[in-house]
N, C-alpha and C positions, 0 to 999 in steps of 0.2 A: 314866506317860500322860496327856493331857488330851484331854478329848473334843472338842475341834477339830482334833486330828493324827488322825482318824479319819475328819475329815468330807471329802470331793474337792469340787470345783468345776469349772468351766468347762475351768481348765488343766489338769485332769487325765482328757480326755474325749478317747477312742479313739473306732475306728470306730460303737461302739453307743452310741449314745444317751443318758444316764441322768442329765441333770444336771436338774431341772422347771422346768419354762419359766410362769411366771405372765404371765397376760392379767387387766385390768378391764374390764370392759363394762358400760352400762348394763340393767339390771333391763327385765320387759316394761313398759314405762309406766307401774310402780309408784313411787311418792315414795319415795324414802330409801331402796330398793332397788337395789343394784348386783353385780353378779356376776364372783367372781375366781377365776377356773379356772386350775388346776394341770393343766399337763400332761408326761408323761415319752415324748419320743421325735417328737416332734409333725414334724421334718424326717425324721428319719432314724428307721424304728419299732424299737424295743428290741425286741428275743427277747421271745416269750410262749409259754415252755412248760414244761413241770412242772419241768423241768431249769433254767430259764435266763427268769426272771421278775421283774415289779417289783410288791414283795410290799402295799407300802404307800405312802401317800405325808400327809403331813402339812402344815398352814398354818396358820400366828404372823401375828399382825398385831400393828405395835410403833405403840402410841400416842404423839399428839405430846407425852406430857409423859416418853415412854422404857419405860414397863410394856408387858409383854410380854404376848398374850392366845393361847392355843391356841384356834385359833375348827375345829380340826376335823379328823378321820383318817379314811382311810378304804384299806378292805384291800380285795385285788385278788384273786381265783381264776384262777389261770394257765391259761389256755388259751380262759377263756373271760369274762375281762372285760379290758378295755384300762385300761390307768392314767392316765387322763382324769376330773376330776372339777368339781364347780363349788362353789362355798358361795356363798350369800345372803349380802352384809358391805356396812352401810355404810360406805362407802370414806372419808369425809370424815373421820372419828372417827381415822383414821390415817393416820402418815409415812412405812410401810412394810411391806412385806409378805414373809414368808421363804420358803421352803419347804423341809422333806424329802424324799426318797424313799428307797426301800430297794429293794437288786436283790440276791435269793439270792446270787449269785456275784460284786457287785463292792464290796458294801459301801453305806453313806449316803452321798448327794450331796444337795450343797444351791444352795441361790439364794436373792437375793435383791432386791426394787427397790423403788427409793424411790415415793412416790407423789407426783404437781404439783400 
């Protein structure tokens, strides 16, 4: 088995939303600081109970030369925290961002976006 075989994406999405949504925004007036936000369940909230929840989100940046950088990871306590995280990143150094999110019942979900 290959790792890519256990990753799920938009085509596997059901009624519960698992695919991590990646958004890029500008920092609050600071030069060379952008905000990369990753959210699971933006349009339809994902369950957040002890029995069914998003445990963690990871963000990776793909540099223009193809090098992959792990930019960060956030762990979430079920019930008390929501799977919504912001990373301060200098976006112009990257050509793409990829995120992984882990649902304790439905496994690992992925999404990538290219930077314009």
